[in-house]
Kinemage of the C-alpha trace (Angstrom):
@kinemage 1
@onewidth
@group {chain A} dominant
@subgroup {mainchain}
@vectorlist {calphas} color= white
{ca unk a 1} P 18.093 26.864 10.801
{ca unk a 2} L 15.996 25.240 7.686
{ca unk a 3} L 12.856 26.291 6.451
{ca unk a 4} L 10.527 23.501 5.451
{ca unk a 5} L 7.543 24.457 3.530
{ca unk a 6} L 7.900 28.218 5.196
{ca unk a 7} L 9.047 26.020 8.946
{ca unk a 8} L 12.105 27.132 11.307
{ca unk a 9} L 12.857 23.547 11.702
{ca unk a 10} L 16.569 23.107 13.244
{ca unk a 11} L 19.060 22.175 11.300
{ca unk a 12} L 22.406 19.562 12.708
{ca unk a 13} L 24.512 17.867 11.026
{ca unk a 14} L 23.885 14.986 9.049
{ca unk a 15} L 20.201 15.323 9.176
{ca unk a 16} L 18.568 13.804 6.241
{ca unk a 17} L 15.141 14.022 3.905
{ca unk a 18} L 13.735 10.886 6.693
{ca unk a 19} L 14.767 12.562 9.176
{ca unk a 20} L 13.185 16.101 7.936
{ca unk a 21} L 9.761 14.540 7.345
{ca unk a 22} L 9.289 12.763 10.696
{ca unk a 23} L 10.437 15.404 12.564
{ca unk a 24} L 7.519 17.470 10.341
{ca unk a 25} L 5.308 14.172 11.105
{ca unk a 26} L 4.288 13.428 7.541
{ca unk a 27} L 3.164 10.222 7.061
{ca unk a 28} L 1.743 10.677 4.258
{ca unk a 29} L 3.138 7.915 1.650
{ca unk a 30} L 3.298 9.971 -1.684
{ca unk a 31} L 5.434 12.614 -1.131
{ca unk a 32} L 7.494 15.347 -3.962
{ca unk a 33} L 11.174 16.253 -2.056
{ca unk a 34} L 12.639 19.365 -3.047
{ca unk a 35} L 16.192 21.090 -1.906
{ca unk a 36} L 16.698 24.477 -2.755
{ca unk a 37} L 14.435 23.636 -5.418
{ca unk a 38} L 16.633 20.677 -7.048
{ca unk a 39} L 14.136 17.271 -6.751
{ca unk a 40} L 15.397 14.376 -4.260
{ca unk a 41} L 14.510 11.099 -5.639
{ca unk a 42} L 12.645 8.945 -3.775
{ca unk a 43} L 14.865 6.344 -3.365
{ca unk a 44} L 17.939 8.550 -1.699
{ca unk a 45} L 15.322 10.093 1.189
{ca unk a 46} L 18.188 8.626 3.338
{ca unk a 47} L 20.633 9.517 2.456
{ca unk a 48} L 20.293 12.968 1.125
{ca unk a 49} L 21.914 15.308 3.431
{ca unk a 50} L 20.131 18.071 3.876
{ca unk a 51} L 22.558 20.973 4.536
{ca unk a 52} L 22.321 23.730 7.221
{ca unk a 53} L 20.192 26.966 5.335
{ca unk a 54} L 17.910 25.338 3.468
{ca unk a 55} L 14.148 25.784 2.124
{ca unk a 56} L 13.020 22.267 2.128
{ca unk a 57} L 9.567 21.417 0.532
{ca unk a 58} L 7.442 18.889 0.864
{ca unk a 59} L 4.401 17.954 -1.406
{ca unk a 60} L 1.967 15.873 -0.354
{ca unk a 61} L 0.559 13.870 -3.602
{ca unk a 62} L -3.423 13.294 -3.755
{ca unk a 63} L -5.011 11.413 -6.448
{ca unk a 64} L -8.717 10.780 -6.421
{ca unk a 65} L -11.322 9.139 -9.139
């Protein structure tokens, strides 16, 4: 089990950041992702595995004017 923004999500071996984003149905294009406090570079979402028990923070960046 992992925690994503305080919500529990089932974990499976090989689950990536991109998988978590899809499962949480996040569609906003500008996201910041941290796993256990460590920033995950945007270009690494497809290759970064999320370990069991991880705390994942996904932050939607907003801009305006």
